[in-house]
Backbone as a printed PyTorch tensor [residue, N CA C, xyz], in Angstrom:
tensor([[[  0.8380,  -1.1930,   0.0000],
         [  0.0000,   0.0000,   0.0000],
         [  0.8750,   1.2450,   0.0000]],

        [[  0.6430,   2.1290,  -0.9620],
         [  1.4140,   3.3610,  -1.0510],
         [  0.9320,   4.3400,   0.0150]],

        [[  1.8760,   4.9370,   0.7240],
         [  1.5160,   5.8620,   1.7830],
         [  2.5450,   6.9720,   1.9040]],

        [[  2.0550,   8.1840,   2.0860],
         [  2.8900,   9.3420,   2.4120],
         [  2.3940,   9.8770,   3.7490]],

        [[  3.2930,   9.9710,   4.7140],
         [  2.8980,  10.3930,   6.0620],
         [  3.6700,  11.6420,   6.4510]],

        [[  2.9300,  12.7470,   6.5960],
         [  3.5540,  14.0200,   6.9630],
         [  3.6440,  14.1690,   8.4720]],

        [[  4.6170,  14.9820,   8.8870],
         [  4.7650,  15.3200,  10.3000],
         [  5.4330,  16.6760,  10.4060]],

        [[  5.2120,  17.3580,  11.5310],
         [  5.9490,  18.5820,  11.8090],
         [  5.1510,  19.8650,  11.7880]],

        [[  3.8700,  19.8090,  11.5290],
         [  3.0890,  21.0360,  11.5240],
         [  2.8250,  21.5430,  12.9310]],

        [[  2.1430,  22.6700,  13.0230],
         [  1.7980,  23.2240,  14.3260],
         [  1.4930,  24.6980,  14.2610]],

        [[  1.4050,  25.2980,  15.4260],
         [  1.1310,  26.7400,  15.5510],
         [  2.4300,  27.4610,  15.8690]],

        [[  2.7710,  28.4420,  15.0430],
         [  4.0050,  29.1910,  15.2420],
         [  3.7350,  30.6750,  15.0750]],

        [[  4.6370,  31.4910,  15.5900],
         [  4.5150,  32.9410,  15.4610],
         [  5.1530,  33.4250,  14.1550]],

        [[  4.7400,  34.5610,  13.6680],
         [  5.3870,  35.1320,  12.4750],
         [  6.8900,  35.2660,  12.6810]],

        [[  7.6190,  34.9390,  11.6280],
         [  9.0680,  34.9800,  11.6890],
         [  9.7220,  33.6880,  12.1240]],

        [[  8.9270,  32.7520,  12.5860],
         [  9.4680,  31.4800,  13.0620],
         [  9.7990,  30.5440,  11.9000]],

        [[ 10.4230,  29.4170,  12.2570],
         [ 10.7720,  28.3830,  11.2860],
         [ 10.0960,  27.0680,  11.6630]],

        [[  9.7630,  26.3000,  10.6440],
         [  9.1750,  24.9790,  10.8470],
         [  9.7790,  24.0350,   9.8190]],

        [[ 10.0050,  22.8000,  10.2380],
         [ 10.4850,  21.7800,   9.3130],
         [  9.4520,  20.6770,   9.2180]],

        [[  8.9540,  20.4640,   8.0150],
         [  8.0220,  19.3640,   7.7780],
         [  8.7840,  18.1680,   7.2300]],

        [[  8.3020,  16.9850,   7.5710],
         [  8.8790,  15.7740,   7.0200],
         [  7.7740,  14.8910,   6.4510]],

        [[  8.1690,  14.0490,   5.5220],
         [  7.2150,  13.1430,   4.8890],
         [  7.9070,  11.8160,   4.6730]],

        [[  7.3560,  10.7650,   5.2320],
         [  7.8960,   9.4210,   5.0770],
         [  7.0600,   8.6660,   4.0470]],

        [[  7.7390,   8.1220,   3.0530],
         [  7.0540,   7.3940,   1.9880],
         [  7.2360,   5.8940,   2.1730]],

        [[  6.2200,   5.1400,   1.8240],
         [  6.2980,   3.6880,   1.8740],
         [  5.4330,   3.1030,   0.7660]],

        [[  5.7820,   1.8910,   0.3460],
         [  4.9980,   1.2060,  -0.6720],
         [  5.2780,   1.6340,  -2.0960]],

        [[  6.3350,   2.4140,  -2.3180],
         [  6.6960,   2.8390,  -3.6650],
         [  8.2120,   2.8620,  -3.7980]],

        [[  8.6980,   2.8160,  -5.0370],
         [ 10.1380,   2.9380,  -5.2860],
         [ 10.4630,   4.4190,  -5.2500]],

        [[ 10.8900,   4.8680,  -4.0950],
         [ 10.9750,   6.2940,  -3.8060],
         [ 11.8280,   7.0520,  -4.8210]],

        [[ 12.9470,   6.4820,  -5.1980],
         [ 13.8870,   7.1750,  -6.0820],
         [ 13.3430,   7.3650,  -7.4920]],

        [[ 12.2260,   6.7540,  -7.8110],
         [ 11.6170,   6.9080,  -9.1190],
         [ 10.5350,   7.9770,  -9.1430]],

        [[ 10.3540,   8.6350,  -8.0100],
         [  9.3200,   9.6640,  -7.8990],
         [  9.9370,  11.0160,  -7.5780]],

        [[  9.4880,  12.0310,  -8.3110],
         [  9.7580,  13.3780,  -7.8470],
         [  8.7810,  13.6460,  -6.7020]],

        [[  9.2000,  14.5010,  -5.7940],
         [  8.4340,  14.7380,  -4.5750],
         [  8.1620,  16.2310,  -4.4120]],

        [[  7.0500,  16.5310,  -3.7980],
         [  6.7230,  17.9380,  -3.6280],
         [  5.8430,  18.1960,  -2.4320]],

        [[  5.6550,  19.4590,  -2.1730],
         [  4.7550,  19.9210,  -1.1130],
         [  3.7770,  20.9150,  -1.7330]],

        [[  2.5210,  20.7000,  -1.4580],
         [  1.4690,  21.6470,  -1.7900],
         [  0.9140,  22.2050,  -0.4890]],

        [[  0.2440,  23.3260,  -0.6020],
         [ -0.4380,  23.8710,   0.5660],
         [ -1.8030,  24.4020,   0.1600]],

        [[ -2.7000,  24.3970,   1.1210],
         [ -4.0580,  24.8530,   0.8540],
         [ -4.5610,  25.6690,   2.0280]],

        [[ -4.8200,  26.9410,   1.7490],
         [ -5.4020,  27.8220,   2.7480],
         [ -6.9230,  27.7030,   2.6990]],

        [[ -7.6000,  28.0390,   3.7860],
         [ -9.0700,  27.9490,   3.7970],
         [ -9.6980,  28.7450,   2.6560]],

        [[-10.5750,  28.1070,   1.8970],
         [-11.2780,  28.7790,   0.8130],
         [-10.4690,  28.9770,  -0.4490]],

        [[ -9.2500,  28.4420,  -0.4810],
         [ -8.3970,  28.6280,  -1.6570],
         [ -8.0330,  27.2930,  -2.2830]],

        [[ -7.5560,  27.3590,  -3.5180],
         [ -7.1130,  26.1480,  -4.2000],
         [ -5.7920,  25.6600,  -3.6170]],

        [[ -5.5400,  24.3920,  -3.8050],
         [ -4.2650,  23.8230,  -3.4000],
         [ -3.1860,  24.3430,  -4.3540]],

        [[ -2.0770,  24.8480,  -3.7790],
         [ -1.0090,  25.4260,  -4.6000],
         [  0.3250,  24.7810,  -4.2810]],

        [[  1.1820,  24.7430,  -5.2970],
         [  2.5030,  24.1640,  -5.1270],
         [  3.3790,  25.0650,  -4.2590]],

        [[  4.0660,  24.4530,  -3.3090],
         [  5.0110,  25.1840,  -2.4650],
         [  6.4580,  24.8600,  -2.8500]],

        [[  6.7120,  23.6280,  -3.2640],
         [  8.0690,  23.2390,  -3.6420],
         [  8.0230,  21.8520,  -4.2720]],

        [[  8.9740,  21.5970,  -5.1680],
         [  9.0870,  20.2720,  -5.7720],
         [ 10.5630,  19.9740,  -5.9870]],

        [[ 10.9190,  18.6870,  -5.8820],
         [ 12.3030,  18.2570,  -6.0350],
         [ 12.3390,  17.0410,  -6.9540]],

        [[ 13.3520,  16.9840,  -7.7870],
         [ 13.4670,  15.9040,  -8.7620],
         [ 13.8570,  14.5800,  -8.0960]],

        [[ 13.8770,  13.5270,  -8.8830],
         [ 14.1220,  12.1840,  -8.3730],
         [ 15.4400,  12.0620,  -7.6090]],

        [[ 16.4910,  12.6880,  -8.1410],
         [ 17.7990,  12.5850,  -7.4870],
         [ 18.0720,  13.7520,  -6.5540]],

        [[ 17.2240,  14.7650,  -6.5740],
         [ 17.4230,  15.9270,  -5.7250],
         [ 18.2800,  17.0160,  -6.3500]],

        [[ 18.6570,  16.8540,  -7.6180],
         [ 19.5500,  17.8360,  -8.2270],
         [ 18.8160,  19.0230,  -8.8320]],

        [[ 17.5050,  18.9890,  -8.8000],
         [ 16.7250,  20.0980,  -9.3260],
         [ 15.5400,  20.3630,  -8.4080]],

        [[ 15.2880,  21.6440,  -8.1610],
         [ 14.1580,  22.0460,  -7.3300],
         [ 13.4470,  23.2300,  -7.9750]],

        [[ 12.2140,  23.4290,  -7.5610],
         [ 11.4500,  24.5840,  -8.0310],
         [ 10.6130,  25.1200,  -6.8870]],

        [[ 10.5550,  26.4580,  -6.8060],
         [  9.7240,  27.1340,  -5.8120],
         [  8.9610,  28.2650,  -6.4880]],

        [[  7.7310,  28.4710,  -6.1350],
         [  7.0340,  29.6630,  -6.6240],
         [  7.6090,  30.9020,  -5.9430]],

        [[  7.3730,  32.0530,  -6.5290],
         [  7.9320,  33.2950,  -5.9940],
         [  7.4880,  33.5670,  -4.5600]],

        [[  6.3000,  33.0880,  -4.2060],
         [  5.7610,  33.3730,  -2.8790],
         [  6.5910,  32.7700,  -1.7470]],

        [[  7.3710,  31.7350,  -2.0350],
         [  8.1640,  31.0810,  -0.9800],
         [  9.6590,  31.0630,  -1.2850]],

        [[ 10.0410,  31.4750,  -2.4920],
         [ 11.4420,  31.4190,  -2.9000],
         [ 12.3100,  32.2110,  -1.9330]],

        [[ 13.4040,  31.6010,  -1.5140],
         [ 14.3070,  32.2360,  -0.5760],
         [ 13.9650,  31.9740,   0.8790]],

        [[ 12.7710,  31.4520,   1.1460],
         [ 12.3690,  31.1430,   2.5240],
         [ 12.1700,  29.6450,   2.7540]],

        [[ 11.7500,  28.9310,   1.7300],
         [ 11.4980,  27.4920,   1.8430],
         [ 12.6190,  26.7270,   1.1320]],

        [[ 12.9500,  25.5750,   1.6870],
         [ 13.9300,  24.6840,   1.0660],
         [ 13.4170,  23.2550,   1.1340]],

        [[ 13.3380,  22.6110,  -0.0120],
         [ 12.9350,  21.2140,  -0.0690],
         [ 14.1780,  20.3460,  -0.2270]],

        [[ 14.1700,  19.1910,   0.4290],
         [ 15.2880,  18.2520,   0.3180],
         [ 14.7300,  16.8400,   0.4430]],

        [[ 15.5500,  15.8710,   0.0670],
         [ 15.1090,  14.4840,   0.1450],
         [ 16.2530,  13.5850,   0.5480]],

        [[ 15.9040,  12.4580,   1.1310],
         [ 16.8690,  11.4310,   1.5050],
         [ 16.3570,  10.1330,   0.8950]],

        [[ 16.9150,   9.7570,  -0.2370],
         [ 16.4120,   8.5680,  -0.9370],
         [ 16.6830,   7.2740,  -0.1510]],

        [[ 17.7320,   7.2590,   0.6230],
         [ 18.0470,   6.0610,   1.4190],
         [ 16.9700,   5.8100,   2.4820]],

        [[ 16.3870,   6.8930,   2.9910],
         [ 15.3680,   6.7750,   4.0320],
         [ 13.9530,   6.9620,   3.4930]],

        [[ 13.8380,   7.2230,   2.1880],
         [ 12.5370,   7.4660,   1.5630],
         [ 11.7860,   8.5900,   2.2680]],

        [[ 12.4820,   9.6980,   2.4360],
         [ 11.8720,  10.8410,   3.1140],
         [ 12.1200,  12.1280,   2.3320]],

        [[ 11.1960,  13.0500,   2.4740],
         [ 11.3450,  14.3760,   1.9040],
         [ 11.0180,  15.3860,   2.9950]],

        [[ 11.6930,  16.5390,   2.9150],
         [ 11.5820,  17.5440,   3.9680],
         [ 11.2610,  18.9070,   3.3520]],

        [[ 10.6300,  19.7320,   4.1450],
         [ 10.4090,  21.1160,   3.7450],
         [ 10.7940,  22.0110,   4.9250]],

        [[ 11.8920,  22.7240,   4.7610],
         [ 12.3250,  23.6980,   5.7610],
         [ 11.7010,  25.0330,   5.4140]],

        [[ 10.9320,  25.5890,   6.3290],
         [ 10.2370,  26.8460,   6.0900],
         [ 10.7300,  27.8780,   7.0930]],

        [[ 11.2880,  28.9540,   6.5930],
         [ 11.8280,  30.0150,   7.4360],
         [ 11.0500,  31.3050,   7.2420]],

        [[ 11.1700,  32.1740,   8.2120],
         [ 10.5560,  33.5020,   8.1470],
         [  9.0720,  33.4040,   7.7570]],

        [[  8.3590,  32.5740,   8.4770],
         [  6.9590,  32.3370,   8.1590],
         [  6.1090,  33.5700,   8.4330]],

        [[  5.0730,  33.7350,   7.6280],
         [  4.1210,  34.8210,   7.8260],
         [  2.7020,  34.2590,   7.7760]],

        [[  1.7150,  35.0160,   8.1960],
         [  0.3390,  34.4710,   8.2570],
         [ -0.1710,  33.9450,   6.9170]],

        [[  0.3380,  34.4840,   5.8140],
         [ -0.0930,  33.9950,   4.5000],
         [  0.3940,  32.5750,   4.2210]],

        [[  1.2990,  32.0790,   5.0140],
         [  1.7810,  30.7000,   4.8700],
         [  0.8760,  29.6940,   5.5850]],

        [[ -0.1130,  30.1810,   6.2790],
         [ -1.0250,  29.2990,   7.0000],
         [ -1.8160,  28.4100,   6.0450]],

        [[ -1.9300,  27.1430,   6.4000],
         [ -2.7030,  26.2190,   5.5910],
         [ -2.3700,  24.7880,   5.9240]],

        [[ -3.0150,  23.8840,   5.2100],
         [ -2.6870,  22.4760,   5.3120],
         [ -1.6200,  22.1750,   4.2650]],

        [[ -0.5550,  21.5570,   4.7070],
         [  0.5560,  21.2280,   3.8240],
         [  0.5130,  19.7370,   3.4910]],

        [[  0.5180,  19.4440,   2.1970],
         [  0.4060,  18.0740,   1.7200],
         [  1.6990,  17.6280,   1.0480]],

        [[  2.1580,  16.4650,   1.4100],
         [  3.2550,  15.8100,   0.7150],
         [  2.6850,  15.1170,  -0.5230]],

        [[  3.4270,  15.1530,  -1.6200],
         [  2.9290,  14.5790,  -2.8640],
         [  4.0520,  13.9110,  -3.6310]],

        [[  3.6730,  12.9390,  -4.4580],
         [  4.6400,  12.1950,  -5.2600],
         [  4.0900,  11.9770,  -6.6600]],

        [[  4.9830,  12.0650,  -7.6310],
         [  4.5870,  11.7990,  -9.0080],
         [  5.8010,  11.3510,  -9.7960]],

        [[  5.5960,  10.5080, -10.7790],
         [  6.7310,  10.0190, -11.5560],
         [  7.2720,  11.0520, -12.5380]],

        [[  6.5040,  12.0660, -12.8380],
         [  6.9760,  13.1330, -13.7180],
         [  7.6090,  14.2530, -12.9060]],

        [[  8.4600,  15.0090, -13.5640],
         [  9.0360,  16.2140, -12.9590],
         [  9.0120,  17.3040, -14.0180]],

        [[  8.4000,  18.4250, -13.6730],
         [  8.3260,  19.5210, -14.6210],
         [  7.0690,  20.3350, -14.4190]],

        [[  6.6080,  20.9510, -15.4840],
         [  5.4720,  21.8550, -15.4140],
         [  4.1830,  21.2320, -14.9350]],

        [[  4.0700,  19.9130, -15.0240],
         [  2.8470,  19.2570, -14.5700],
         [  2.6030,  19.4800, -13.0850]],

        [[  3.6530,  19.7330, -12.3300],
         [  3.5180,  19.9500, -10.8980],
         [  2.8000,  21.2540, -10.5700]],

        [[  2.6510,  22.1400, -11.5240],
         [  1.9880,  23.4100, -11.2390],
         [  0.4910,  23.2300, -10.9800]],

        [[ -0.0450,  22.0830, -11.3440],
         [ -1.4530,  21.8200, -11.0790],
         [ -1.5970,  20.5880, -10.2180]],

        [[ -2.3100,  20.7260,  -9.1140],
         [ -2.4760,  19.6150,  -8.1840],
         [ -3.1670,  18.4190,  -8.8410]],

        [[ -4.0080,  18.6670,  -9.8100],
         [ -4.7560,  17.5840, -10.4420],
         [ -3.8540,  16.6160, -11.1890]],

        [[ -2.6360,  17.0150, -11.4840],
         [ -1.7100,  16.1640, -12.2220],
         [ -0.8940,  15.2400, -11.3330]],

        [[ -0.9630,  15.4370, -10.0390],
         [ -0.1030,  14.6950,  -9.1160],
         [ -0.7600,  13.3750,  -8.7200]],

        [[  0.0720,  12.3370,  -8.6640],
         [ -0.4420,  10.9730,  -8.5340],
         [ -0.7820,  10.5770,  -7.1000]],

        [[  0.1100,  10.8900,  -6.1640],
         [ -0.0170,  10.3570,  -4.8060],
         [ -0.0060,  11.4980,  -3.7990]],

        [[ -0.8780,  11.3800,  -2.8010],
         [ -1.0080,  12.4280,  -1.7840],
         [ -0.9370,  11.8720,  -0.3760]],

        [[ -0.3830,  12.7050,   0.5100],
         [ -0.4730,  12.4160,   1.9280],
         [ -1.7580,  13.0020,   2.4910]],

        [[ -1.9540,  12.8270,   3.7950],
         [ -3.1730,  13.2900,   4.4540],
         [ -3.1040,  14.7700,   4.8120]],

        [[ -1.9140,  15.3270,   4.8850],
         [ -1.7610,  16.7420,   5.1830],
         [ -1.4450,  17.0120,   6.6400]],

        [[ -0.7690,  18.1100,   6.8720],
         [ -0.4610,  18.5640,   8.2300],
         [ -0.7080,  20.0680,   8.2970]],

        [[ -1.3300,  20.5090,   9.3760],
         [ -1.7080,  21.9130,   9.5090],
         [ -0.5280,  22.7520,   9.9860]],

        [[ -0.3350,  23.8720,   9.3160],
         [  0.6310,  24.8770,   9.7600],
         [ -0.1370,  26.1820,   9.9310]],

        [[ -0.0860,  26.7190,  11.1240],
         [ -0.7720,  27.9690,  11.4220],
         [  0.2510,  28.9950,  11.9090]],

        [[  0.2890,  30.1260,  11.2230],
         [  1.2150,  31.1960,  11.5910],
         [  0.3870,  32.3550,  12.1250]],

        [[  0.5120,  32.5910,  13.4060],
         [ -0.3050,  33.6170,  14.0540],
         [  0.3810,  34.1470,  15.2880]],

        [[  0.2010,  35.4440,  15.5130],
         [  0.7400,  36.0460,  16.7300],
         [ -0.1840,  35.7880,  17.9150]]])
């Protein structure tokens, strides 16, 4: 059974840092590009970061570029999202995702094959 399990969300103050982790099982991890999406209340799910199969290529939208860093450990079948200098606009449910493709298809959540259950991140004073 394919499973993505996120951990690390919570309530933090503006300017704080949070590290999310995602453990994958039931799939050949190194054959999947991995990413993080987020969804704020009343909004569509949007891409926060994506990393290629070997980790040598990453992409971030302008809204998080310079503050978020995605990384992966293929030996442990895990992917991480380091989020720094958080602001209230970063609040939402963060989903770990996996897909065999890497590229522009990641810009739309409907193209992604596998999803985790999500973890809540709330940034509030």
